[in-house]
N, C-alpha and C positions, 0 to 999 in steps of 0.2 A: 764573151757578148753573145746571147741568145740573140739569134737573129729568125728564128723559127715562130710565128703567130702564136700567142698565147689565145688558147679558146679561154670564151665567157660563153657560160650557159646562162639565161634567163629563161626562170620559170615565173610565168604571172598564174596567181593560184585564182579560180571565178568561182565562189562557195557563196551559198544561201539555202538558210535550213527549212524545211517544211513549215509554211505557214499556214496552211490551210488547216482551219480549224475543222474535226472528223465529223464535228455534230452539225455546221452550220452550213458546211460545204465550203463556206467562203474565204478570203484569206485575212487574217488579223491584222497585219502589218504587210507594207507595201512595197517592202523593199526591193524585190524580185524587176516589179515591173519600172522601180525608180534608179536602180543600178541600172535596170538593161537599157534605159534611155540615156545615159549617161556614161556608162564605165562597159559596157559590153562589146559594144560595134565600134568607138571610135579609137581603143587601143589597136584594133587590128586597119582600119582604115590609114591610121598615120603610120605602121607598119609596111602597109602598099607603097608609101613615097619612097621609102627604100629598101629597095629588093634584094639588095646583099646584104642585109638584118636578118641570121633567123633565129626566133625563140619558140619556146612552148609553149603552152596555153594548158594551164590544168582544170577539168571542167567538172564538177561534181553532180553527177544524176538526179539529184533532187532540187540542184537548180533547171537543169536541161528539162523535168518533168513539171516544174512550174512553168517556164516559159512556153512552153508547149500547150499546156491550161490556157495562157492568156489567148494565144495566138488561135489556139485553134476551137477552145470554147468561150471565148470572151470572159474567162474569168473577173471576179470581182473582189476588192479588195476594200477594206473600210472607207481607206483615205477617197478612194476612188470612189463609191457611192454617194458619199457627202460632198466629192467635186461636182459631179454631176446634177445633184440637187439644185433648185434654184432656191435664193439665200429665203425667199418669201415662206419656202415650201419647207422650210427648216425646224427642228423642235430646238427649244431653248438648251438642251441638251448638246444635240448637235451641234447648235451654235459654240456651244465652250468647247466642244471638243474639237473643232476646227480653231478654233483660237488657239486651244493648247497647241496641238500637235500638227497644225499646218508653220510652222516656225521650225519643224526637226531640219535643219540643214546647216551647216557652218554659217554662222552669220557674218563670218568677213569675207568668205568669198561668194557666196551664194544668198544673200539676204541684201546685204551692204551696196552692191554694185546698182541693185534696183531703189531709186529714192521710194516711190510708194511703198514697195514690199518693208523697207527700214520705218517708213513711217508709219506703218501699221505696226512694227516690232515693237515701237516705242507707246503708242496709243495702248497696246496690252503691258507692256514694262516687260523688261530683260527680266525681273525676280518680281516672283509672283505665289501666291498662296491660292489654294485653292478658293478660298472665299475672294481673294483680290478678283480672281478669273469670272467668278458668278457676277460680281458687281463689272467688270468692265466690256462685258458683251452689251449692257442696256448702251456702250455709246458708240459700239460697231453698227453701222446702217447696212442697209441690205448689199449697198454698194461697194460699202469696207468689203463685205463677207465675199462678194462675187470675186474683188481683185484678190482677195487674199486665197482663192480657191486656185484663181489662173497664176498666180505668181509663184505660188508654192510648186505647182507642176511644171512651169515653164523653166523655175530653178534649174529644175532636175534634170532638163534637156543639155546634153553636154552642148557648148559653144559653138562646136563642130557644125552643129546639124542646124543652132540655133540661125549661124551666122551665111548657112549657105541656104535657106530655105525666107523667103519675100516674106510669107505671112507671118512665121516666128518673127522675124527681125521687124516685122511691123508693129507686133505685138511690144516689143519691147521699147522702140520707141513710142509708142504711145503712152506707154505708162500708167495707163490709172482709165476708167471709167470702161471697163468690158463689158461685152455682153454675153449674154447666154450663147449665142451662137458663135463666140469667139471662143469661150470655155468650151463647148461641144467639138471645133474642130481642134482645138490644142491635143485632145485627148486620142481624137484621131490619126494626130499623128506623133503620138506616143505607141499607138499600136504598129505604125505604119514602120516606126524604129526594130520595134519587139521581132517582126517579122523579119528582119535583114538578118539576126545574128546567126542562125545556127548555118543557113546558106553561106553567109559570109566564111565561117570557121569550115565547114565543109571544102569550099574552094582555095582557101589559102594552102589546106591542109594538101589538096592536089597538087598545087604547084611546088609544094617541097619547103616552101617558105618557113612554116611554123611547123610544128609536130603537137599532136593533141595527146595528153595525159587524162588519166581518172582518177576518181576517190573514190572509197565504197561508198554505197547508194548512199546511204543517209548521212555518213561523213559520221561515222562513229569512231571512239579512240580504243583500236581494233586490241593491242594490248590488256586492256581493263575488261572489253568483251572477252578475250581471251581467259582471264581470269586475273580478279582483282589484286588477288596477292601480288599479282607481280610489279604493284608500286612500290613494295618495299624493297626492291632490289634499289633502287636510288635512293628512298627513303625509308629508312630500316625503324625507326622509330615511330612510321605513321598512322595515325588512328585512323582505322578503317570501319565501312558497314558492318553492322551486327551481323548481315550474312552474305558469307563469300558469293561474287556474283560469277561462276565459271561454266559459259558456254560456248566454246571453240565454235560448234554450229552455225552461231549466230554470226560471228565473224567473218567464216566462209561464206556464210548466205550475203552478207553486206559487199563482199567483195564480189563474189560470181556475178549476183544481181547487177552491182554496179558497172561489171565488164559488159553482161550483155543487153543491158539498156543502150552504154555507149558505142556499142554496133550495132542495134536496130537505129540507134540517131544517124550516126555517119558512114554503116557500112562499110566497116572495118576495125578489126580489134585492136584496142591500145597497146604499145610497147611497155608503155610507163606508166608508172602510179603514183600518186603522192599520197601516202596515207593518211588520215586525216589529223593536224596539227603537227605534222612529220613524226608520227607516235607510232615506234618499231618496236621491236621485240623479235629473239630469234625464232620463236614458234610463228610469229606472223612473218616473216621476212621468208620462211621455207613455205606457210600456205601461202602465198602471194606467187612466190615461184611456180607452186606446183601448178596454178593456174595460164602458165605461159607468159607472164609478166616480164621483160628485161631487166626493165630496172626501178628502182626505186631512190627515195631522198627523204634525206631530213637535217639534221642539224650537227653545225660541226661539234658542238659541246657534247655531243653523243659519239662522237668519234673519238674525240678525248676521252671520254669515259671508257671506250671498249679496247683503246690501245692503255690504258692505265696512266696515261703520262698525259702533261698541259702541251696545250699548242699554242698558246700565246702566252705572254710576260703578263706581270700583274698591270702592267701599264695599258693592256691592250694590243701588245703588239705581236704578230705572227714568229717564233722561233721554230716554227718546224713547218717551213714551207712545202716539202717534198712530201710531207706525210697528210696535208691538208687539202693540198689542190691536185687531188686525183682521186677516180673513183675504185673502190672496193668491191670484190666478191666476197660473198658472206650465202651457202646453203644454195648455189645455185642462180643467184641473182646480183647485179651490180648495183652499189649503192653509191649518192652522190650525195656531199655534205657541204649545205650551203655556208659562204662565207657570212659567218654571223652578223657582223658592223658592217661590211659594205651592205647586205641587204637592209637593214633596221637603216642605214643611210639616207636609202630611198624610199622608206616605207614612212621614218618619222623625221628624220631632219632637214632633208635639202628641200621641204618644204616652205619651210622659212627663210631658204636664201635666194638668191636671183639664180635663171636658169644657166647663165655662162658662170657662176661662181661654184653652184651644184656639179657642172658638168665639167669642169677643173679639177674639183678636186677629185671625183669620179674617174677620171683620165689617170689623175697623178699618182691614187692607188693601187688602179692596173699596173700603172709604171711599176710601182716599188713592187709590186707583187712579182711581174715578168725579170725584173733583174735581180730578185732573189734567188730567182730558179735555174738551175744549171742548162746547157744551150744541149739539143740534143733529145730531149726527150719530153712525150705532149703531156703537159698537165692543163687541168681544166680550172675555171675558176665558175662556180656555181652561184648564181645571184637569185634566191628563192624570195617571192614573197604575195602578200594579198598584193589582186589585180584590180580590186576594186576601193578601196575603202579610203587610202592613202589621196588619192586625187582631190577630193574637194578640200583638201588642206592646200594644195596646191594654186598659184594665181593660172586662171585660164585653164581647171581641169585637168592640169601639167602637163597641157600640149605643148608649151613654150619648153619645159624640162625635155620632154621625150624628144621631142625634133632635134634640139639642140644635142642631144646625146647620141641618137643615131647618127646624125650626120657626122658629128667626131671620128664615130667608131668605125662608119664607113670610109674615113678619110684616113685612119691611121693603121698603116699595114703593121703594127706591130701587135695587134690585135685581130680576132676575127670569130665570130658571134657563130656557133653551133646549136642545133638541138642535142637534147642528151643522147636518143639513137644514134645520131650522126656521130658523136665523140666515140660510141662505143664501136659503132662500126669500122671508125678509122684506126683505132687504138686499143681493141679488145677488152674485154672486161673488168679488167683491173686487177688490184692486187690480192693475194688472200687476206680475208680478215678470219683472225681465227677466234673472237667472241665479238658478238654484239650486243651492246649494253640497251638495256629497253630504258625507255624513255619519249622526249618531244622535243620538240623545236625551242621551249621554254623553260631554261635550267635545267634540261635533260630529264626531266620527270615528270609525273604527274598531279603536281601538287593543286593544277587550276581546277582539274575535275573529279579530286577525291580527297577526303582527308579533312574537310571543312562540313562542320554539324548540316549543314545545308546541303552540301554535296553526298554526304553518305545518308541521308534521308532521302534522296532522290535515288541511290544504288538500293535501300533496300526495300522502297515502291518498284520501282523497275522489277526486282526480284521476284517480289510476290507475288506481281502481276502477272510475270511468266510462268511460275510454277502453278498458278491457279487455270492460266491457259494453257500449257503443257500436259496438265491434267484432265480439265475437261476434253480436249482432242484425243488423249490417252481413253475414255471413257465413251466418246461419239464417234467413231470411226467413221469416214466417210461423211460429215458435216463438214461443208464448205466454210473454211473458218480464214478464210484469206484475206476479209477485211480486219480480222483481230490481230493476225500475225502483223500484214502492215502497218496496222496500228503501234503493234509493240516495236518493231524495226525504227519506225520514223521518232519511237521515245527514246532509242538508243545512240541516237543524235548527240554530238560534241558538245551543241550551241546553246543548249541547258543549262549543263553546269559549268559552261563557259560563263555566265550571269550568276551563280549560285556563289556563296562565298564570300570572301570580303577584297577578290583581285581584282573583279571590274564592277564598272556601274552602268546603270542605260537609264535612259528615260523611260525605256518599251520593256523594264526586268518584270513587270507585273505579269507580260504578255507572255512573255518567254516561259515562267513560271506556268500560268494557266493553260498556255498549249501544252505546256511537256504533262499536265495532269490528267487533261484531256483526253491525249492520247491514251491514258492508263485506262481512263475509265470508257473508253470506247471500246477496248477490248472487254469489260465484263457486259459493255451493253450486246457485244455481239454474240457473247458467248449465255446470255439470259440469266447473268449471277448479278447478285447483291452488288453496287457499286461502293468500295469500302469509306467508310465517314470520313478517314483521314485524308483520302485524295480531294476532299472540297475545302479544303483548309490549305491552305496557301504553305510553302516549302521557306518563302524567302520569310526570315524570323519577324522583321518589322512590318508585317502584312498580317500575322497569322489572327492578332488578338480584334475582333468585331468592334470599333467604337460606335458605339449608340450616336444620333442625334441628340437626343436628350438622354441624362442618365436618371437612371432609378432611385428614386428620392423616398420614399415610404413606403406605408402599406396601400393598398386598393381596394375599394369593396363594390365593384361591379353588378348590377343587375342583370341575370344573363339572356338578355330577351332581345340580342341582334340591331339595338337601339341604344345611342347615347342618352339615358335616361338623364341624367345630369352632368355639368361639365366637371365637378367635383369627384365621378366617379372613378375614372381613369388619370386624376389628376396630378399622383406620383409616379406613374407609370415610366416605364423605361419607353422609348422612340424609335426606330430606324426606318425612314424614307425607302420602301422597297427596290424604286427606281435608281437609288442611289447608286453610281459606280459603274463597272459593267461586265463584259462577260459573253461567252457563248451563248447561253442561255436570257440573258436580258433582249428585251425587244421597247423600244419607242412606246408603243402602246399594253404598256402590262396592266396585266386585271386590278393586282393590288397597288394602291398606292403606299399607303404606310403601315406598318407592322407596331401595333402598340404590346408591352408585356409587362407583369405587375405581379406580385404575392400578397395574401395575408398570412397567419399564421399556419395555415392547413394547407394553401393551394396555393398554385402559382394558375396565373389567369392570361389567353390571350385573345388579344385582338385583332382584326384584320379589315380593312377600308378598303374598299376597291374602286377603280377607278371610275368605272362607271357603274350605274346602278345595275344588280345583281338580275335585275329582270330584261335589260338590254344586252347582256354576253351572250352572245350565239353559242360559244361552245359548251359542250355539259360539262363541268368542272366537279373536281372533287379536291378538297383541303387535306394532306399528308403534314402530320406534325413528328418531325423524325426527331427522337428523344436518344442520345449517343452516351451521356453521361446521367446518373452515376452508375446506370445498365439500360440497354438497348430496348425500346420500346418504340409502337409506332402506332398513331391515331390517327384516323381516316375519318373526314367528317363530307359526305355526300348531303349538298343542301336539301336535295328530295325526300333525305330521310329525315326523320325526329330526332334522332341521336349521332353524336360522335362514339365512332367503335374502338376498342384497344385490341390492339395485337402484341402478342410478346413472343422472342426470336427462340424458335425451340429448334437444335443446332444450325441448320442452313434455313429452314422453313420458318415465314411468319404465320403464326397460328392463331387467329379471331377469338378470341373471349368473348364471354355472354357480358363483360361488363359494357355499361351503357354511360358516357359520361354525359355531364351537363353540358349541354351545347344552343346555340341558334343563330339563325340566319334572317337580318332583315334589309336593314339599311348597312348593317356592318355582320361580320361573323364574329361571335363572343364565345370563348369555352374554358371552361373551368377544367384543372385536373388535378386530383388530389397529390400530396406529395406520398400520403401512406402507398396509394396506386403504384406508386413508381420506386418503390425501396427509398426514398429521399429523405435522410434526417438531416438535423440541423448542421448547417457550416458544408455540406454536401456542394459540392457544383455540379450543377446542372446545364448541359450541353444542346440545344437543339438548334432545329433549322425548321424551317417552314415552305412545304412545296407546292406549287398548283398544277393540279394533275387532271387530263381530259378523259371521259367516259370514266364518271364515278362508279357506277354501278360495278363495273370490272374492276374498281378498284378494291372494292370492298371484298369481292371475291377471291381475292388472289393478291394479296399485297404484299408480293415478295418482287423486287427487281427485274425479272424478267417480262412482268407485266408492264410495271410502274416505266421499266427506263425509256420507252418511246413514247412515254403519255407524259414527260414533265413539260409543263410549257413556262417555268419559271421557278424560282427559287429566289428565296429572301432566308439570310442573307447570301448576296451572289455568292460568296465567298467565306468559307469559315463556318465559325457558329456564334451564334449568340449564348450568352454564361451569365448564368445567375449562381451564387450561393445561397441555398437555404437559411432563412432568418430565425436567429433565434425569439423567443417571444416578445423579448423586450427591446426587438429593434428598433421602433419608432423612438421608444425614448433613447436608444444610442444616438441614430440620425440627429436629434434635435438637444443633442446635451452641447 
């Protein structure tokens, strides 16, 4: 009989990637703010009710940085901006955004408990297409939109705070017909909660009830930053990116800046680190140890691969508990290995059970573990999981479960909760580990982040951008490139690749893809280099092709005079609504409303229709047509000039030619581009995009991206390229056959 209490070490991992768009400075997604009012403070307040329960909380610096931005700078996110607008001031596009994205919550636990919220969901429909969405918003009154704005934000506030605040409680009781003033007050309550989070962490850490650990700054997969070839250790046959990424200096930077930011925030250096996604390798462990960190943690599967033997049977039962439930020491640092099953029960299973049944099962599993261990030795059961996302699947945001669990552990003298550092201080750094396997908490490998076509493409883009930045830095010593490096390090975060590939899906996958590419684009903007055309094209396979609103049907024969001379001159053209979609460069008041394109046997034609008459546009603008295939050309048309000018790419420089293209601007813009001029022959694929640029004369004098990067007002299409094939002479006959 083992009478010594069994140590149980919880670690809750709190993490959000960097959602701030590097061009607009606004947050693309609202999850820092919304998880801030639902998950980061209440977990601490519940713990205060059980002073003998000790735990470790891991916080990622990119999360802390964004929390500070909201608190100190009143940061804005797209969802917040549209919440604060009165429905009568919203455009149709903004209303569509609200009706589509303001139900992003667990419907069972966060929507259906509110009758009015459920009613609005039914009005929109639980399954819909984009076309359905466009039709359904016609049935949403201004009051419907206002109620949806408020209920979305109210449902994300933790029940603890809703129940304790008479105003918030009153909103729940009112159910509907909310006012603009109530909406504004609700958002003010959210910011009041956000302001309490970091001070609460400091207070509980100073009391000794919690330990706070840290992750590398932008949550990168450190072994892959160190060397993407390390993926082969666990996956010998993995298909790797074309270009090997091997930058230990980046991994060290992420570690050091993470620790430094943590120290600035809390006033002390952390003792422990959760390497992003529990990803470790021998080189990474040694590097973290060299920075003075005493412990790291990962998954039991990594321990099994390190020891070279299974720790569980095929049925999932632990067959070597003495090996699993202890820390180990490798390269001067201690390692904890999470109980994979017990941690995942909390994260993914218990939410569907009653709190009582879940706690009974958890305590029963701990009892089995204790009974399997010998007396007289100090063992520890690490329970490590996401501290945010699980709770929206639990009733009452998991509070019933947590209170029942902490109460049971407080009363049961068979178990003792400890922080990671507390266990090490009492029992030493652990048994020596001869070898440390390179892997993560998922399948003990890195397949989520590398190997898939989308994953590998993102690594190639990252590699090329880093090479270009390093080369520029080497040639321009003394130039402040901190903004460029910051953008690159943000692009090294693990979350972008989490959504690439087939493993995971998200309603926000497009935004994640765009954020990743925007961080890389930002690097080129800062160094004044041409933004590679591929960065405008989605990495997500399903989003790469731009589908026009109207397909090209036959030859067009426009008169290039800047006017719609005849309905039939553009009748067979392809058409894209320029404002369709989203993106950091998109504006509600876009200058161009529609883009038409077509060809005859000798030329292809572009037509741009303005949202306002050109003489009403205050900005001095020019139109830039970028042709990416079959070769690179650039056409710039300043309306104050009489012609459009062609630029060719010589090395890295754009050179203006003497060729003047046929073009005109009056009611619309029309340009004719001879196929022969751009070297396009029959069946060649032409890829192009159009950008609207301010200060057209400057654009004419210097077409390179160092001038244009800061001047782009909008782009069509917002993502990717428009594609067409050079037609054969009998194209129309083929189309009509």
